[in-house]
C-alpha positions as CSV (number, residue, x, y, z in Angstrom):
1,M,0.4,-9.5,-6.1
2,L,-0.3,-5.9,-4.9
3,Q,-3.3,-4.3,-6.4
4,L,-2.3,-0.8,-7.2
5,P,-4.0,2.1,-8.8
6,K,-2.3,4.1,-11.7
7,K,-3.1,7.4,-10.1
8,V,-3.6,8.8,-6.5
9,E,-5.0,12.2,-5.5
10,I,-3.0,14.1,-2.9
11,I,-5.1,16.6,-0.8
12,E,-2.6,18.9,0.8
13,V,-3.6,19.9,4.4
14,G,-0.4,21.7,5.4
15,P,-1.6,25.3,5.4
16,R,-4.6,24.4,7.6
17,D,-4.1,21.2,9.6
18,G,-0.3,21.5,9.4
19,L,-0.1,25.0,10.8
20,Q,-3.0,25.1,13.2
21,N,-0.9,23.7,16.1
22,E,2.2,25.9,15.5
23,K,3.1,27.7,18.7
24,S,4.4,30.9,17.0
25,F,2.3,32.8,14.5
26,V,3.4,32.2,10.9
27,P,3.3,35.6,9.1
28,T,0.3,35.9,6.7
29,E,2.6,36.7,3.7
30,V,4.6,33.5,4.4
31,K,1.4,31.4,4.5
32,K,0.4,32.9,1.1
33,E,3.8,32.1,-0.4
34,F,3.7,28.6,1.0
35,I,0.2,28.0,-0.5
36,H,1.2,29.4,-3.9
37,S,4.4,27.3,-3.9
38,L,2.5,24.1,-3.1
39,K,0.2,24.8,-6.0
40,G,3.3,25.3,-8.1
41,A,4.5,21.8,-7.1
42,G,1.3,20.4,-8.7
43,I,-1.1,20.2,-5.7
44,K,-4.7,20.4,-7.1
45,E,-6.7,20.0,-3.9
46,M,-5.8,21.9,-0.7
47,E,-7.1,22.9,2.7
48,L,-6.2,26.6,2.7
49,T,-7.3,27.7,6.2
50,S,-10.2,27.5,8.6
51,F,-12.9,29.9,9.8
52,V,-12.7,29.2,13.5
53,S,-12.4,31.5,16.5
54,P,-8.9,33.1,16.7
55,K,-9.4,32.9,20.4
56,W,-9.1,29.1,20.3
57,V,-6.9,28.8,17.2
58,P,-4.8,32.0,16.9
59,Q,-2.9,30.7,13.9
60,M,-6.1,30.9,11.8
61,G,-6.8,34.5,12.7
62,D,-5.9,35.6,9.2
63,A,-8.2,33.2,7.4
64,A,-10.2,35.9,5.4
65,E,-7.0,37.4,4.0
66,I,-5.6,34.0,3.1
67,V,-8.8,33.1,1.2
68,A,-9.0,36.4,-0.5
69,D,-5.5,36.0,-2.0
70,C,-5.2,32.3,-2.6
71,L,-8.2,31.2,-4.6
72,D,-7.7,30.0,-8.2
73,S,-9.7,28.1,-10.8
74,D,-7.2,25.2,-11.1
75,T,-7.3,24.0,-7.5
76,R,-10.1,22.8,-5.2
77,N,-9.5,25.3,-2.5
78,I,-11.1,24.0,0.7
79,V,-11.9,26.0,3.9
80,L,-12.7,24.4,7.2
81,A,-15.9,25.9,8.7
82,P,-17.1,23.9,11.7
83,N,-20.3,25.8,12.5
84,K,-22.9,28.3,11.2
85,K,-20.8,31.3,12.1
86,G,-17.8,29.9,10.1
87,I,-20.0,29.0,7.1
88,E,-21.5,32.5,7.1
89,R,-17.9,33.8,6.7
90,V,-17.3,31.4,3.8
91,Y,-20.4,32.9,2.0
92,M,-18.6,36.2,2.1
93,T,-15.7,34.8,0.0
94,G,-15.4,33.3,-3.4
95,C,-14.5,29.9,-2.0
96,K,-16.8,27.1,-3.1
97,A,-15.5,24.1,-1.1
98,V,-16.1,23.7,2.6
99,A,-15.0,21.1,5.1
100,V,-17.0,20.3,8.2
101,F,-15.9,17.9,10.9
102,V,-17.3,15.7,13.7
103,G,-15.5,13.3,16.0
104,V,-16.7,9.7,16.3
105,S,-15.7,9.9,20.0
106,N,-18.0,12.0,22.2
107,T,-15.2,12.9,24.6
108,F,-12.9,14.1,21.8
109,N,-15.8,16.1,20.3
110,Q,-16.6,17.8,23.6
111,K,-12.9,18.7,24.2
112,N,-12.7,20.0,20.7
113,I,-15.9,22.0,20.2
114,N,-17.8,21.6,23.5
115,K,-20.5,19.4,21.9
116,T,-21.3,15.7,21.9
117,T,-21.2,13.9,18.5
118,A,-25.0,13.9,18.3
119,E,-25.2,17.6,19.1
120,S,-22.6,18.4,16.4
121,L,-24.5,16.3,13.9
122,A,-27.7,18.1,14.7
123,E,-26.0,21.4,14.1
124,V,-24.0,20.5,11.0
125,L,-26.5,18.4,8.9
126,P,-28.8,21.4,8.1
127,L,-25.7,23.4,7.2
128,I,-24.7,20.7,4.7
129,A,-28.1,20.8,3.1
130,E,-27.8,24.6,2.8
131,L,-24.3,24.4,1.3
132,K,-25.4,21.7,-1.2
133,S,-28.4,23.9,-2.2
134,K,-25.9,26.6,-3.1
135,D,-23.7,24.2,-5.1
136,Y,-20.8,24.0,-2.7
137,F,-18.4,21.1,-2.6
138,V,-18.7,19.6,0.9
139,R,-16.0,17.5,2.6
140,A,-16.9,15.8,5.9
141,C,-13.9,15.2,8.1
142,I,-14.4,12.2,10.5
143,S,-12.1,12.6,13.5
144,T,-11.0,9.8,15.8
145,A,-12.1,7.1,13.4
146,F,-9.7,4.5,14.9
147,Y,-8.6,5.6,18.4
148,C,-9.5,8.4,20.8
149,P,-7.0,9.9,23.2
150,Y,-9.6,9.7,25.9
151,E,-11.8,6.7,25.1
152,G,-9.3,4.3,23.4
153,K,-10.4,2.0,20.5
154,V,-13.3,3.3,18.4
155,D,-15.8,0.8,17.2
156,E,-15.9,0.4,13.4
157,D,-19.7,0.3,13.4
158,E,-19.8,3.7,15.0
159,V,-17.6,5.1,12.2
160,L,-19.7,3.5,9.5
161,A,-22.9,4.9,11.1
162,L,-21.5,8.4,11.4
163,C,-20.2,8.3,7.8
164,G,-23.7,7.2,6.8
165,E,-25.3,10.3,8.3
166,F,-23.0,12.5,6.2
167,V,-23.6,10.4,3.0
168,D,-27.3,10.7,3.5
169,A,-26.9,14.5,3.9
170,G,-25.3,14.6,0.5
171,V,-21.6,15.3,1.2
172,D,-19.2,14.9,-1.7
173,E,-16.3,13.5,0.3
174,L,-15.5,11.6,3.5
175,S,-12.1,12.3,5.0
176,V,-11.6,9.6,7.6
177,A,-8.9,10.3,10.1
178,D,-6.5,8.4,12.4
179,T,-6.3,11.6,14.5
180,I,-3.8,10.4,17.0
181,G,-1.8,8.0,14.8
182,M,-2.6,4.8,16.5
183,A,-4.1,2.8,13.7
184,A,-2.3,-0.4,12.5
185,P,-2.3,-1.4,8.8
186,H,-4.8,-4.3,9.3
187,E,-7.2,-1.9,11.0
188,S,-6.9,0.6,8.1
189,Y,-7.5,-2.1,5.6
190,S,-10.6,-3.4,7.5
191,L,-12.3,0.0,8.0
192,F,-11.6,1.4,4.5
193,S,-12.7,-1.9,2.9
194,K,-16.0,-1.6,4.7
195,L,-16.4,2.1,3.9
196,K,-15.7,1.4,0.2
197,D,-18.3,-1.3,0.2
198,A,-20.9,0.7,2.1
199,Y,-20.5,4.0,0.2
200,P,-19.1,3.3,-3.2
201,D,-20.3,6.6,-4.8
202,V,-18.7,9.0,-2.3
203,M,-15.1,10.2,-2.5
204,L,-13.2,8.4,0.2
205,T,-10.0,10.0,1.6
206,A,-7.7,8.5,4.2
207,H,-6.0,10.9,6.7
208,F,-3.2,9.5,8.8
209,H,-1.0,11.0,11.4
210,D,2.5,9.6,11.8
211,T,2.7,9.6,15.6
212,R,4.0,6.0,15.7
213,K,5.7,6.0,12.3
214,L,2.9,3.8,10.7
215,A,1.4,6.4,8.3
216,L,3.1,5.0,5.2
217,S,2.2,1.4,6.0
218,N,-1.4,2.5,6.7
219,I,-1.5,4.3,3.4
220,L,-0.3,1.1,1.6
221,A,-3.0,-0.9,3.4
222,S,-5.6,1.6,2.4
223,L,-4.4,1.4,-1.2
224,Q,-5.1,-2.3,-1.0
225,A,-8.6,-1.5,0.3
226,G,-9.2,0.6,-2.8
227,V,-8.6,4.1,-1.4
228,T,-7.0,6.5,-4.0
229,R,-7.2,9.8,-2.1
230,F,-4.9,10.8,0.8
231,D,-4.7,13.8,3.0
232,T,-1.0,14.7,3.5
233,S,0.9,17.7,4.9
234,A,4.1,19.2,3.5
235,G,7.0,18.6,5.8
236,G,4.8,16.3,8.0
237,L,3.5,19.3,9.8
238,G,0.4,19.0,12.0
239,G,-1.1,17.8,15.2
240,C,-4.4,18.7,16.9
241,P,-4.6,21.1,19.9
242,F,-7.3,18.9,21.4
243,A,-5.6,15.5,20.8
244,P,-2.8,15.0,23.3
245,G,0.1,13.1,21.8
246,A,-0.9,13.4,18.2
247,A,2.1,14.1,16.0
248,G,2.1,15.6,12.5
249,N,0.4,14.3,9.4
250,A,1.9,11.9,6.9
251,A,4.5,14.0,5.1
252,T,3.4,14.9,1.5
253,E,6.9,14.4,0.2
254,D,7.4,11.0,1.8
255,V,4.0,9.8,0.6
256,V,4.6,11.0,-2.9
257,Y,8.1,9.5,-3.0
258,M,6.7,6.1,-2.0
259,L,3.9,6.3,-4.5
260,H,6.2,7.3,-7.4
261,R,8.6,4.4,-6.5
262,M,5.5,2.1,-6.9
263,G,4.7,3.5,-10.3
264,I,1.7,5.5,-9.1
265,D,1.2,9.0,-10.6
266,T,0.4,11.9,-8.2
267,G,1.0,14.9,-10.4
268,V,3.3,16.3,-7.7
269,N,6.8,17.5,-8.4
270,L,9.1,16.6,-5.5
271,D,11.7,19.2,-6.2
272,M,9.1,21.9,-6.1
273,M,7.6,20.4,-3.0
274,L,10.9,20.8,-1.2
275,K,11.1,24.4,-2.2
276,A,7.6,25.0,-0.8
277,I,8.6,23.5,2.5
278,E,11.7,25.8,2.6
279,V,9.4,28.8,2.4
280,V,7.7,28.0,5.7
281,K,10.5,26.2,7.5
282,P,12.3,29.3,9.1
283,H,9.0,30.3,10.7
284,L,8.2,26.9,12.4
285,S,8.8,26.1,16.1
286,R,9.6,22.5,15.2
287,Q,12.0,20.6,13.0
288,I,11.0,19.0,9.7
289,E,11.2,15.3,10.4
290,S,10.2,13.8,7.1
291,T,12.8,11.4,5.7
292,Y,12.6,12.7,2.1
293,F,13.2,16.2,3.2
294,K,16.1,15.2,5.4
295,L,17.8,13.3,2.6
296,N,17.2,15.9,-0.1
297,S,17.0,19.4,1.4
298,V,20.2,21.5,1.2
299,T,19.3,23.3,4.4
300,V,18.9,20.4,6.8
């Protein structure tokens, strides 16, 4: 018999991870309306934006304005800040939740931020200590936890060791990502079972991309491993500029539909989620591919 939780937490990453790879700039006011609509659908944790160089990720050039207009006391509003400069910008806002990231794969990390994994850790660990001393919620995003587009299969022990570094530094959450969508369900079950055993007191979140249409099956396998937190993106938006071949994230509406059919509460209203996607859809350079949206949206 399947061992299923009664409730699952959905962490919406559409406004940040979902939009960062969009070719055309989505107007700032549209992003704000998208974020507010997602919150209206019941989302209680969300990556709003990222404080990165607009030279490298132009879509995030309006991050300060997004944060200024979209904070609220009912949602854990998370901002990605990968380095000291980004975190200094966070300190100038009212945001109290920060995401940092490091790739398990050295090659991916170098392509992404021009540093090895060890160099990234050396930079980010003192920043985590500083954030925790100021009572910030810290989320550590672990990229290429299963496969790397340049190095292939990633060793589980390397993932566990990197996660251990973050746990020792005092992070509140580990978001462990199948960045290019190559994980198979047995691999997800294996890695997340080991992570749950090794770090039982840290929030553990699974982050799947749907490149090979295995995101839902990987989520089911992760549920069996005891994971009850999932990063998802409204409309299945996403992809990484530095991960060739990576498709969008698991679509929030598809994940929520599956979980609801299984009797698992998410707190997310699917009708309102569709309306939120409709806000951003006209401004996207790609089609919405999620099954739930295709079957239920009046504009498809």
